[in-house]
Structure formats: C-alpha cells, structure tokens
C-alpha positions in Angstrom: -49.0 -23.0 46.4 -48.1 -19.3 46.6 -45.1 -20.0 48.8 -43.7 -22.2 46.1 -43.5 -19.2 43.8 -42.0 -16.8 46.4 -38.7 -15.3 45.3 -37.0 -16.2 48.6 -37.7 -19.9 48.2 -34.8 -22.2 49.0 -33.3 -24.0 46.1 -33.1 -27.3 48.1 -36.1 -28.9 46.4 -34.6 -28.4 42.9 -30.9 -29.1 43.8 -31.6 -32.7 44.7 -32.7 -33.5 41.1 -30.4 -33.9 38.2 -27.8 -35.8 36.3 -24.7 -35.0 34.4 -25.7 -33.7 31.0 -22.5 -33.1 29.2 -19.3 -31.2 29.6 -20.7 -27.8 28.6 -24.0 -28.2 30.4 -24.8 -27.3 34.0 -26.1 -30.1 36.2 -29.9 -30.0 36.2 -31.3 -28.5 39.4 -28.1 -26.8 40.4 -28.2 -24.0 37.9 -31.5 -22.3 39.0 -33.8 -22.7 41.9 -37.5 -23.2 41.4 -38.3 -19.5 41.9 -35.8 -18.5 39.3 -37.2 -21.0 36.8 -40.8 -19.7 37.5 -39.6 -16.2 36.7 -37.8 -17.4 33.6 -40.8 -19.4 32.3 -43.1 -16.5 32.9 -40.7 -14.1 31.1 -40.5 -16.4 28.1 -44.3 -16.8 28.0 -44.6 -13.0 28.1 -42.3 -12.7 25.2 -44.0 -15.4 23.1 -47.1 -17.4 24.1 -45.9 -20.9 23.7 -46.1 -24.7 24.4 -44.2 -26.4 27.2 -41.7 -28.0 25.0 -41.0 -24.7 23.4 -40.3 -23.3 26.8 -37.7 -26.0 27.3 -36.0 -25.3 24.0 -36.1 -21.6 24.5 -34.2 -21.9 27.8 -31.8 -24.2 26.1 -31.3 -21.8 23.2 -31.1 -18.7 25.5 -28.4 -20.4 27.5 -26.6 -21.5 24.3 -27.0 -25.1 25.3 -25.4 -24.7 28.7 -28.6 -25.4 30.6 -31.3 -27.7 29.5 -34.2 -28.1 31.9 -35.9 -31.4 31.9 -39.7 -31.8 31.2 -39.9 -33.1 34.8 -38.8 -29.6 36.0 -40.7 -27.4 33.5 -44.1 -29.0 33.3 -44.8 -28.9 37.0 -43.9 -25.2 36.9 -46.3 -24.7 34.0 -49.0 -26.4 35.9 -48.4 -24.3 39.0 -48.4 -21.0 37.1 -51.7 -22.0 35.5 -53.2 -22.9 38.9 -52.0 -19.6 40.3 -53.7 -17.8 37.3 -50.4 -16.3 36.1 -50.9 -18.0 32.7 -53.9 -19.3 30.8 -53.9 -22.1 28.3 -55.7 -22.9 25.1 -55.7 -26.3 23.4 -53.8 -26.0 20.2 -54.3 -29.5 18.7 -52.7 -32.8 19.5 -53.3 -32.3 23.2 -50.8 -29.4 23.3 -51.4 -26.4 25.5 -50.3 -23.0 24.5 -49.5 -20.8 27.5 -50.2 -17.1 27.5 -49.4 -14.6 30.3 -52.3 -13.2 32.3 -52.6 -9.8 34.0 -51.8 -11.6 37.2 -48.6 -13.0 35.6 -47.7 -9.6 34.3 -48.2 -8.2 37.9 -46.1 -11.0 39.3 -43.2 -10.3 36.9 -43.5 -6.5 37.6 -43.4 -7.2 41.3 -40.3 -9.4 41.0 -38.6 -7.6 38.1 -35.3 -7.3 40.1 -35.3 -11.1 40.8 -36.0 -11.7 37.1 -33.2 -9.4 36.1 -30.8 -11.2 38.5 -31.9 -14.5 37.0 -31.2 -13.3 33.5 -27.8 -12.0 34.6 -27.1 -15.3 36.3 -27.8 -17.1 33.0 -25.6 -14.8 31.0 -22.7 -15.3 33.5 -23.2 -19.0 33.4 -23.1 -19.0 29.6 -20.0 -16.8 29.5 -18.1 -18.9 32.1 -19.0 -22.2 30.3 -18.1 -21.0 26.8 -14.9 -19.0 27.4 -12.9 -21.4 29.5 -11.6 -24.2 27.3 -8.4 -25.3 29.2 -6.4 -26.1 26.0 -7.2 -22.7 24.5 -6.5 -20.9 27.8 -3.1 -22.7 28.1 -2.2 -21.8 24.5 -3.1 -18.2 25.1 -1.0 -18.1 28.3 1.9 -19.5 26.4 1.6 -16.8 23.8 1.5 -14.1 26.4 4.5 -15.7 28.2 6.5 -15.8 25.0 5.8 -12.1 24.3 6.7 -11.0 27.8 9.9 -13.1 27.8 10.9 -11.6 24.4 10.1 -8.0 25.3 11.2 -7.8 28.9 14.7 -6.7 29.8 15.6 -6.1 26.2 14.8 -3.7 23.4 13.4 -5.3 20.3 14.4 -3.9 16.9 12.2 -2.9 14.1 12.5 -6.2 12.2 11.7 -8.2 15.4 8.7 -6.0 16.1 7.4 -6.5 12.5 7.9 -10.2 12.8 6.0 -10.3 16.1 3.1 -8.2 14.7 3.0 -10.4 11.5 2.9 -13.6 13.6 0.1 -12.3 15.8 -1.9 -11.1 12.7 -1.4 -14.4 10.9 -2.6 -16.4 14.0 -5.6 -14.1 14.4 -6.6 -14.6 10.7 -6.2 -18.4 11.0 -8.4 -18.4 14.1 -11.0 -16.2 12.4 -11.2 -18.7 9.5 -12.0 -21.7 11.8 
C-alpha cells in the first residue's frame, strides 16, 4: 500500500470518480489526486485530532465550499493511513474513530512538506479562482473601466467632472460595502 501514498502517484484513480456538485464547487476527483488528499488529511489530523466526518467538513470549510470530498474518497484514505501507521485511532463513542497523527505520520509529512505546501497553494488558488470570477460582476466592472477610459482619453476633464467621477465611484463603493 506504500505506493498508493507516494507523492508521484498518478491522479487517474481519483479522476474517474465524481459528479457535478454545484456551480461553485469543483468536480469531485478532479480537484486533487489521492496523494494530495492523503497529505491534506494528514495535515488536518496533525492540526486537530479528529473524526472522519470532521475531516470532510474541514476540507470543505478550508476550501470555502469550493471542494467537498465525499465519504467514499476520505474514509478509504483514513483506513490506509491507519494501516500505514501514519495515524492511530481511538473509539470515541457511537462507533466513531478519532484519528491522531503518529510519529510516522509526522515523518511522512516532514518528508513531503513541499508536496503538502504545493497542495495547500493549489487549494488556495482554486478558492480564489472560483470565488472571484462571477461573470456578471466581471462584466459590470469592465463596463465601469471602459466608461472611465472613454471619458478620460483624448480629453481633459475639468474639476467639476473629476469631482463627479470621484463621488460616483465612492458612492458605488459604499453601496457595495453595505451588501
């Protein structure tokens, strides 16, 4: 099972799974390959010993809802990291297992710290790209920039016009902030 956790693993096994999960969510299995998810799960367990469901919700929260791994993806990872002795479990009532990182898990994360960093950066970029590109907002912003360029190119604006432009931009900014 060691090869399944190796950082150079192909994402093919995970990319075949998935379904559309909403307009602001990434297709399951396409966002991260298994190795990236293993690193992410180990990282989250290191930060806070936790249950499997809490790992899923932590990833969802960390990605601001952009990526929601399914239990069918996370629980096999939890089983494999337990088998590899990267995490231990204790029963915490109701059949729940609480996962804690072991020294071997710490060593694995230390050995693959660059891959973990890259995975965290990838998630951050995914969040930024999903949350900043609303086409209607982008179009409205482009129209504003176009209007300003058209007004200020090839002509000098007077003091009254400048004041009116500044007032309009400030007013729009304040309206947006109140939303």
